[in-house]
C-alpha positions, 0 to 999 in steps of 0.5 A: 500500500502507498504511504498515503492512499485516499478513500474516496466516498463520492456523491452527487447532487444536481452537481457532483460533490466529492468527499475525500477521506484521507487514509494514512499508512506509515512505513515500518518502524523497528524497535529492538532494545536489547542491551547489546543492540542499543547503539545499533538500534538507535542508528537504524531508527535514526536512518529510518527516520531520515529516509522516512522524512524524505518520503512523505509529505507535510500533511502526513505529520497530521498523526504520528506514533512514537515509542517510549521505553520504560524503566520496567522494560515495558514499551509505551506507544504514544500518538501525536496529532496536529488536528483536533478530534478522534482518530482510529489507528490500526497497528500491524506488528510484523515482529513482536517478541517478549510481549503480545497484543490483542485487538490491534485497533485503538482510539486516540482522542488527545495528542500525546495520548499513551494509547498502548503499553506493551508489557514484557512476558519475561520481566528480565528481558526487553521487548523487540518489535517491528511495526507499521500503522495506519490511521483515519479520522473518526471513532470506530463504530460509535454508539449514537442515537439514530433518532437524534434531532438536528437543525437545518443548516440555515438560520431560523426562519430561512427557507431551503430546498432539500435534494437527496444526493445520489451515489456518484460511484454507482452513477458513473462507475458501476458500484453498488450504492451503500444500503444506508446511503444518505446525503443532501444538497440544501439550496437557497435563492440567494447567498446565505449563511450556513449554520451548524446543525448540532453541537460539536467540535470543528475538527477540519476546515479547508478554506483554500478555493476561491474560483468562480463556479457560477457556471460550473456544473461540477468541481471537486475543489470545494471548501469544507468543514467537518464537525465531530459530535459528542457521540462520534458522528461527523457532520460533513459540510461542503460548498462554502465560499472562501472565508469560512467563519470557524476554526479547527478546535472551535465548539459550535452549537445549532445555529452557529454561523459556519460560512457562506454557501457558494454558487455552483451551476447557478444555484447557491447551496451547501452539501451535507451528510452525517457519517460514522466510521464503521470499518477498520479495514482501511489498513489493508484497503489497497484499492479504494477506487475499485467499484467493488470496494466498500465504504469505510463510513456508515451514513445516517438518515437524519431527523430535522426540526423544521417549521413544517415538521418538528421532528421528521425525515426530509422529502427530497425536492421539497422546501423547508423552513428552519426552526431552531428551537430552544430544545434543539439549541440546549439539548447538548449544552453543559450546565456552564453553557446553559448558565452563560446562555441565560446571561445573554 
């Protein structure tokens, strides 16, 4: 597998919309800390690190795993990440002596997190190992409420037309549409402010595209925001005009302005889907462009609070008005946040 491979989950509205989920796979690392091999191991590790530094791009540094030898001869594996939010990491031990591991899949939420400690079987001997790792955004199979009530992605009283998006790979490449597939395009008559549909942490912002797309029927160059919710689900918003309002690490609430929707094919709109990581098979997913490859993410059919229906699914092609009620806004607030809200 290449050191960086892209799992592309592609979907289409009236214009084609692409979601790229990056999967990272590191080169192999070796750790042998037997006393007579200390100096040699350090030299090998240093050489490996130098070679590795030339072979990956800067974005690869988004997530790294390092090892630390402890006084009791155990070895700690520590994750460092530059982006907020939850990641899933899969370890692949090509060699492991004087220790053992169970499930090689781990959750990492914080930078500097010691997500695994290997203990020596023989406490008088050191652990030797050779390993690689892959990682991806999201918590594996999080527990979520499928009936959770979301706000529409526009401010209170705003009118939008909701159109279900079809699965691009089924339309153009002969793939089967996932059984749980659900994605929307929300259109407005004029440029309008896109707002958060639920409380969460902004974990990714891409705000680099500034081209004129008014007459463009399709472009993959779209500005995006990803928000991670408390239950591990991810809201993916795509199609912002350059100049997104929020930053990574920021907490948003239902109705928080995220940015302005952009115009494509002479229509203003934003694309939205809610996903969760359902598979840890990304470490061995060598051919993610194959029409037979399965999505690593599951898709949620959301229930929305609208003026027309206080709690229900949307019907494609219909118009809805946003109804951001106090219940929706306060549902996931902490006591401190509720107290601060009362002061406003």
